N, C-alpha and C positions, 0 to 999 in steps of 0.2 A: 504493500499500500504506499510506502514511503517513497518508492521510485515512481509510482503513478502520480502521487501528489507533487513531487518535484518537477516531473516532465510536463504535467498538464496545469500546474499552478492552481490546484484545488485549495479551497479555503474551508474544507469540511473534514472533520476528523470522526472516525468511527469510535464509539464508546465501547466499553466492556459488555460482555455477553449479559443479557438480562435487561439492558436499556433498550427502549423502543425507538428513541430518536437519536439521530446524529447531532453533533454540535458544530457550530459555526465558530471557527477560530477568530475570524474578524469580530464577531459580536462579543465574544468572550474577552478579547483583549480591550475592546473599547469600554465595555462594562467595567472591567478591572481599572482602567485608567480613570474613568469617572469616579469610581469609588475611592481611589487613592487620592485624587486631587481635592475632592470635597466641593462644596458649593461655593466657596469664596473665590476660587480661581476663574479667570476669564477663558481659559482654554476649555473648560468644561462644556460651555455652550457649543463650541465647535465640535467636540467629540460627541455630544448629544445629538446634533444635527447629522453627523456622519452615521451614528447608530440608527437613528430614525430612517435615514435614506437606505441603509442596508436592510432594515426590516421590511420597508415597502418593496424593495427590490425582490426579497425573498417571497413576500406575499404574492406578488405578480407572478413569479415563477411557479408558486404553488397553485394558484388559480388556473394558470395555463395548463399545468399538469392535469388538474382535475377535469378540465374541459376536453383535453385529448383523451383522457381515460374513458369519458362517457361517450 
């Protein structure tokens, strides 16, 4: 999986057996940055905007997947 991720630049990581969902590496790093910086930093708004944009991007792909599936 690591070779595939490096070759195709995936931003998704597979979790351990028993977890239903994969995790998005970009979402986790942005969430960690937001929590570490706190609310007083000006960069938090930028990271929140990037996170919101990433989540909307994922939602659009999810809805496209469900449309194609049906």
